[in-house]
N, C-alpha and C positions, 0 to 999 in steps of 0.2 A: 504494500500500500504506500502510495506517495500522496502527500498533502501539500497543496500550495494555497496561498492566500493573496488577496489583492487588497492591500491596506488602503488604497485610494477609494475603494468601494465601501469599506467598513463604516458603519454608522454607530459603532460603539455600544451596541445593545447588550453585549456580554453573554448572549445565549450560548456561544461556543464554549466559553469558560465553564458555564454551569453544566454543560453536557460532557465535556472532556477536559478537565482542568490539568491533566497530565500532558496535554498536547497544545493547549491554547492558554494564553494569558492576555492581559491588556496593559497598555502603557499607562503609567500613572498620570501623566500630564493631560492626556486627552481620551483615554479609554480605547484607543484603536488596538485591534487584535495584534498579538505577537505570537508567532509560531514557535513553539518550544521544541517540537520534534516533527520533522518533515517525513520521517519513516517510522511511524509508531508500530509497536508490536501488534500481532494479530489479536491479542486479547482486548485491545482498545478499538478495534475496527468498528464495532457497532456504535460505540459512543462517538467516534469521529464522524461516522455517516450521519448520525442524529444531529450533531453540531452543524453539519453542512445543510441539512434540511431545515433546521431552526433559524439559520442565518437570514434575517430579513433583507439583507443587501446582496445575497448570493455571492459573498466574497470568498467562500471556501470551495476549493475544487479537490475532489478525492478521486485518485486513479488507482485501480487495482493492479 
């Protein structure tokens, strides 16, 4: 699994962090998503996919 983010699209909703805090974080100054792990382990795949679905800006792309 490979995860990419588009920080320019991010609207700082934080849904990604709630869904997969091991993979996503937010910048302190503006809340924009920060990718902690571009290749998360298989055990986090469901959480990462959920984060992508929940993202209101569609700023997360997941490739298998």
